[in-house]
DSSP file (Angstrom, degrees, kcal/mol; ACC not computed):
  #  RESIDUE AA STRUCTURE BP1 BP2  ACC     N-H-->O    O-->H-N    N-H-->O    O-->H-N    TCO  KAPPA ALPHA  PHI   PSI    X-CA   Y-CA   Z-CA
    1    1 A M              0   0    0      0, 0.0     2,-0.3     0, 0.0     0, 0.0   0.000 360.0 360.0 360.0 138.9   -2.2  -38.7   11.8
    2    2 A Q        -     0   0    0      1,-0.0     2,-0.2     2,-0.0     0, 0.0  -0.627 360.0-143.1 -83.9 134.4   -3.1  -36.2    9.2
    3    3 A S        -     0   0    0     -2,-0.3     2,-0.4     2,-0.0    -1,-0.0  -0.645  13.7-167.3 -94.9 153.0   -0.4  -35.0    6.8
    4    4 A A        -     0   0    0     -2,-0.2     2,-0.4     2,-0.0    -2,-0.0  -0.999   5.6-165.6-139.2 142.5    0.1  -31.5    5.5
    5    5 A I        -     0   0    0     -2,-0.4     2,-0.6     2,-0.0    -2,-0.0  -0.995  11.6-148.3-126.5 132.2    2.3  -30.1    2.8
    6    6 A R        +     0   0    0     -2,-0.4     2,-0.4     2,-0.0    -2,-0.0  -0.901  21.9 177.3-102.4 122.3    3.0  -26.4    2.3
    7    7 A I        -     0   0    0     -2,-0.6     2,-0.5     2,-0.0    -2,-0.0  -0.987  17.0-155.6-126.5 130.3    3.5  -25.5   -1.3
    8    8 A T        +     0   0    0     -2,-0.4     2,-0.3     2,-0.0    -2,-0.0  -0.913  28.2 157.3-103.9 131.0    4.1  -22.0   -2.6
    9    9 A T        -     0   0    0     -2,-0.5     2,-0.3    10,-0.0    10,-0.1  -0.883  37.0-107.9-143.5 172.9    3.1  -21.4   -6.2
   10   10 A K        -     0   0    0     -2,-0.3     8,-0.4     8,-0.2     2,-0.4  -0.803  33.4-108.8-107.3 149.9    2.1  -18.6   -8.6
   11   11 A V        -     0   0    0     -2,-0.3     6,-0.2     6,-0.1     2,-0.1  -0.625  39.1-146.5 -75.6 129.3   -1.3  -17.9  -10.0
   12   12 A L  B >>  -A   16   0A   0      4,-3.8     3,-1.1    -2,-0.4     4,-1.0  -0.369  35.2 -64.4 -90.8 172.0   -1.4  -18.7  -13.7
   13   13 A A  T 34 S+     0   0    0      1,-0.3     3,-0.4     2,-0.2    -1,-0.2  -0.238 125.3  32.5 -53.8 142.7   -3.3  -17.1  -16.5
   14   14 A G  T 34 S-     0   0    0      1,-0.2    -1,-0.3    -3,-0.1    -2,-0.1   0.658 130.0 -80.1  79.7  16.0   -7.0  -17.4  -16.1
   15   15 A N  T <4 S+     0   0    0     -3,-1.1     2,-0.3     1,-0.2    -2,-0.2   0.885  89.6 147.6  57.1  42.7   -6.6  -17.3  -12.2
   16   16 A K  B  <  -A   12   0A   0     -4,-1.0    -4,-3.8    -3,-0.4     2,-0.4  -0.789  37.3-149.1-110.2 152.3   -5.6  -21.0  -12.2
   17   17 A L        -     0   0    0     -2,-0.3     2,-0.5    -6,-0.2    -6,-0.1  -0.907   0.8-156.6-116.1 146.8   -3.2  -22.8   -9.9
   18   18 A E        -     0   0    0     -8,-0.4     2,-0.4    -2,-0.4    -8,-0.2  -0.990  16.1-179.5-122.9 123.3   -1.0  -25.9  -10.7
   19   19 A I        -     0   0    0     -2,-0.5     2,-0.5   -10,-0.1    -2,-0.0  -0.979  14.3-155.8-125.7 132.1    0.0  -28.0   -7.7
   20   20 A Q        -     0   0    0     -2,-0.4    -2,-0.0     0, 0.0     0, 0.0  -0.936  13.4-162.1-108.8 125.3    2.2  -31.1   -7.8
   21   21 A L        -     0   0    0     -2,-0.5     4,-0.1     1,-0.1     3,-0.1  -0.634  30.1 -89.7-100.6 160.4    1.8  -33.6   -5.0
   22   22 A P    >   -     0   0    0      0, 0.0     3,-0.8     0, 0.0    -1,-0.1  -0.227  58.9 -79.3 -64.2 159.1    4.2  -36.3   -4.0
   23   23 A P  T 3  S+     0   0    0      0, 0.0     0, 0.0     0, 0.0     0, 0.0  -0.177 112.7  44.6 -56.5 150.8    3.8  -39.8   -5.6
   24   24 A G  T 3  S+     0   0    0     -3,-0.1     0, 0.0     4,-0.0     0, 0.0   0.494  82.6  99.6  94.0   4.9    1.1  -42.0   -4.2
   25   25 A S    X   +     0   0    0     -3,-0.8     3,-2.1    -4,-0.1     2,-0.0   0.500  44.2 127.5 -99.9  -5.3   -1.6  -39.4   -4.0
   26   26 A V  T 3  S+     0   0    0      1,-0.3     3,-0.1    -5,-0.1     0, 0.0  -0.290  80.6   9.3 -59.4 129.4   -3.5  -40.3   -7.2
   27   27 A G  T 3  S+     0   0    0      1,-0.3    -1,-0.3    -2,-0.0     2,-0.2   0.258  97.8 124.5  87.5 -11.9   -7.2  -40.8   -6.6
   28   28 A E    <   -     0   0    0     -3,-2.1     2,-0.4     1,-0.1    -1,-0.3  -0.545  62.9-122.1 -81.6 147.3   -7.1  -39.5   -3.0
   29   29 A E        -     0   0    0     -2,-0.2     2,-0.3    -3,-0.1    -1,-0.1  -0.753  36.6-179.1 -87.5 132.7   -9.3  -36.6   -1.9
   30   30 A V        -     0   0    0     -2,-0.4     2,-0.4     2,-0.0    -5,-0.0  -0.891  24.8-128.6-129.0 158.8   -7.4  -33.6   -0.6
   31   31 A E        -     0   0    0     -2,-0.3     2,-0.5     2,-0.0    -2,-0.0  -0.890  20.9-157.9-104.8 140.7   -8.4  -30.2    0.9
   32   32 A V        -     0   0    0     -2,-0.4     2,-0.5     2,-0.0    -2,-0.0  -0.980   4.4-166.3-122.3 126.6   -6.7  -27.1   -0.6
   33   33 A F        -     0   0    0     -2,-0.5     2,-0.5     2,-0.0    -2,-0.0  -0.939   4.9-160.5-109.2 132.2   -6.4  -23.8    1.3
   34   34 A V        -     0   0    0     -2,-0.5     2,-0.6     2,-0.0    -2,-0.0  -0.963   3.3-167.6-114.2 121.1   -5.4  -20.7   -0.6
   35   35 A I        -     0   0    0     -2,-0.5    -2,-0.0     0, 0.0     0, 0.0  -0.931  11.8-150.0-110.3 112.6   -4.1  -17.8    1.5
   36   36 A L        -     0   0    0     -2,-0.6     3,-0.1     1,-0.1     2,-0.0  -0.563  25.7-104.9 -80.5 143.8   -3.8  -14.6   -0.5
   37   37 A P        -     0   0    0      0, 0.0     2,-0.3     0, 0.0    -1,-0.1  -0.353  38.0-104.6 -66.7 147.9   -1.1  -12.1    0.5
   38   38 A E        -     0   0    0      1,-0.0     3,-0.0    -2,-0.0     0, 0.0  -0.536  31.7-137.9 -71.4 135.1   -2.2   -9.0    2.4
   39   39 A K        -     0   0    0     -2,-0.3    -1,-0.0     1,-0.1    -3,-0.0  -0.789  28.1-102.5 -94.4 138.1   -2.2   -6.0    0.2
   40   40 A P        -     0   0    0      0, 0.0     2,-0.1     0, 0.0    -1,-0.1  -0.282  34.0-125.3 -61.1 140.0   -0.8   -2.8    1.8
   41   41 A Q  S    S+     0   0    0      1,-0.1     2,-0.8     2,-0.1    -3,-0.0  -0.349  82.1  53.9 -75.1 163.8   -3.4   -0.3    3.1
   42   42 A G        +     0   0    0      2,-0.2    -1,-0.1    -2,-0.1     0, 0.0  -0.721  54.5 137.3 115.5 -83.3   -3.2    3.2    1.8
   43   43 A G  S    S+     0   0    0     -2,-0.8     2,-0.4    -3,-0.1    -2,-0.1  -0.113  76.4  14.6  42.2-109.3   -3.1    3.1   -1.9
   44   44 A R  S    S-     0   0    0      0, 0.0     2,-0.3     0, 0.0    -2,-0.2  -0.772  74.5-161.9 -97.9 138.3   -5.5    5.9   -2.8
   45   45 A R        -     0   0    0     -2,-0.4     2,-0.2     2,-0.0    -2,-0.0  -0.834  28.0 -99.8-116.4 156.3   -6.5    8.5   -0.2
   46   46 A K     >  -     0   0    0     -2,-0.3     4,-2.1     1,-0.1     3,-0.2  -0.519  29.7-127.6 -72.7 141.3   -9.4   10.9   -0.2
   47   47 A V  H  > S+     0   0    0      1,-0.2     4,-2.6     2,-0.2     5,-0.2   0.886 108.2  53.3 -58.1 -43.0   -8.4   14.4   -1.2
   48   48 A L  H  > S+     0   0    0      1,-0.2     4,-2.2     2,-0.2    -1,-0.2   0.877 107.9  50.9 -64.1 -36.9  -10.0   16.0    1.9
   49   49 A E  H  > S+     0   0    0     -3,-0.2     4,-2.2     2,-0.2    -1,-0.2   0.917 111.2  48.9 -64.2 -42.3   -8.0   13.6    4.2
   50   50 A L  H  X S+     0   0    0     -4,-2.1     4,-2.4     2,-0.2    -2,-0.2   0.919 111.5  48.5 -63.6 -44.8   -4.8   14.6    2.4
   51   51 A L  H  X S+     0   0    0     -4,-2.6     4,-2.6     1,-0.2    -1,-0.2   0.894 110.2  51.8 -63.5 -40.1   -5.5   18.3    2.6
   52   52 A T  H  X S+     0   0    0     -4,-2.2     4,-1.8    -5,-0.2    -1,-0.2   0.911 110.7  48.3 -62.6 -42.3   -6.3   18.0    6.3
   53   53 A E  H  X S+     0   0    0     -4,-2.2     4,-1.0     2,-0.2    -2,-0.2   0.916 111.9  48.8 -64.5 -43.2   -3.0   16.2    6.9
   54   54 A I  H >X S+     0   0    0     -4,-2.4     4,-0.9     1,-0.2     3,-0.7   0.923 111.1  50.1 -62.9 -44.7   -1.0   18.8    5.0
   55   55 A R  H 3< S+     0   0    0     -4,-2.6     3,-0.5     1,-0.2    -1,-0.2   0.855 105.4  57.1 -63.0 -34.8   -2.7   21.6    6.9
   56   56 A S  H 3< S+     0   0    0     -4,-1.8    -1,-0.2     1,-0.2    -2,-0.2   0.757 105.0  52.5 -69.8 -22.4   -1.9   20.0   10.2
   57   57 A R  H << S+     0   0    0     -4,-1.0     2,-0.4    -3,-0.7    -1,-0.2   0.717 106.2  59.8 -83.1 -21.9    1.8   20.0    9.4
   58   58 A H  S  < S-     0   0    0     -4,-0.9     2,-0.2    -3,-0.5    -1,-0.0  -0.883  84.4-119.3-116.0 138.8    2.0   23.7    8.5
   59   59 A V        -     0   0    0     -2,-0.4     2,-0.2     1,-0.1    -3,-0.1  -0.528  37.9-110.7 -71.8 136.2    1.2   26.6   10.7
   60   60 A S        -     0   0    0     -2,-0.2     2,-0.4    -4,-0.1    -1,-0.1  -0.482  37.4-170.1 -69.4 135.0   -1.6   28.8    9.3
   61   61 A R        -     0   0    0     -2,-0.2     2,-0.1    -3,-0.0    -3,-0.0  -0.962  18.0-124.9-125.9 145.0   -0.4   32.2    8.1
   62   62 A S     >  -     0   0    0     -2,-0.4     4,-2.1     1,-0.1     5,-0.2  -0.372  29.0-109.2 -80.3 166.1   -2.5   35.1    7.0
   63   63 A I  H  > S+     0   0    0      1,-0.2     4,-2.7     2,-0.2     5,-0.2   0.891 121.7  54.6 -61.0 -39.5   -2.2   36.7    3.6
   64   64 A A  H  > S+     0   0    0      1,-0.2     4,-2.4     2,-0.2    -1,-0.2   0.895 107.0  50.5 -62.6 -40.0   -0.6   39.7    5.4
   65   65 A D  H  > S+     0   0    0      2,-0.2     4,-2.4     1,-0.2    -1,-0.2   0.918 111.9  47.0 -63.3 -43.4    2.0   37.5    7.0
   66   66 A I  H  X S+     0   0    0     -4,-2.1     4,-2.5     2,-0.2    -2,-0.2   0.931 112.2  49.6 -65.1 -45.5    2.9   35.9    3.7
   67   67 A D  H  X S+     0   0    0     -4,-2.7     4,-2.4     1,-0.2    -1,-0.2   0.903 111.5  50.0 -59.0 -41.9    3.1   39.3    1.9
   68   68 A R  H  X S+     0   0    0     -4,-2.4     4,-2.5     1,-0.2    -1,-0.2   0.920 110.8  48.7 -63.8 -44.4    5.4   40.6    4.7
   69   69 A E  H  X S+     0   0    0     -4,-2.4     4,-2.2     1,-0.2    -2,-0.2   0.893 111.8  49.4 -64.0 -39.3    7.7   37.6    4.5
   70   70 A L  H  X S+     0   0    0     -4,-2.5     4,-2.6     2,-0.2    -1,-0.2   0.911 110.9  49.6 -65.2 -41.9    7.9   37.9    0.7
   71   71 A L  H  X S+     0   0    0     -4,-2.4     4,-2.5     2,-0.2    -2,-0.2   0.911 110.6  50.1 -63.5 -42.4    8.7   41.6    1.0
   72   72 A E  H  X S+     0   0    0     -4,-2.5     4,-1.7     2,-0.2    -1,-0.2   0.909 111.6  49.0 -61.3 -41.7   11.4   40.9    3.6
   73   73 A E  H  X S+     0   0    0     -4,-2.2     4,-0.8     2,-0.2    -2,-0.2   0.927 111.8  47.9 -65.2 -44.3   12.9   38.3    1.3
   74   74 A R  H >X S+     0   0    0     -4,-2.6     3,-0.9     1,-0.2     4,-0.7   0.906 110.5  52.1 -62.3 -41.4   12.9   40.6   -1.7
   75   75 A N  H >X S+     0   0    0     -4,-2.5     3,-0.7     1,-0.2     4,-0.6   0.833 102.4  59.8 -64.1 -31.8   14.5   43.4    0.4
   76   76 A S  H 3< S+     0   0    0     -4,-1.7     3,-0.4     1,-0.2    -1,-0.2   0.743  94.0  65.9 -69.9 -20.1   17.3   41.0    1.5
   77   77 A W  H << S+     0   0    0     -3,-0.9    -1,-0.2    -4,-0.8    -2,-0.2   0.830  97.2  54.2 -68.6 -31.2   18.3   40.5   -2.2
   78   78 A D  H <<        0   0    0     -3,-0.7    -1,-0.2    -4,-0.7    -2,-0.2   0.709 360.0 360.0 -76.1 -19.8   19.4   44.1   -2.4
   79   79 A N     <        0   0    0     -4,-0.6    -1,-0.2    -3,-0.4    -2,-0.2   0.443 360.0 360.0 -91.4 360.0   21.7   43.9    0.6
């Protein structure tokens, strides 16, 4: 029956690994599998994608609508 040992270790300087096996393994040939952690997707996004997402969250308003809302807000300060 084939044995397996799971060892978690850190990558050392120079992208090297150090693994210690149990006694009695000297001279034996072994296979080593390295599974790198998944890196989260996202990171940097394209500017156009970001702008499209922002626009989809906000209702489009015309310049006249914005000017009217600003005027209403300014007028409310006097009351």
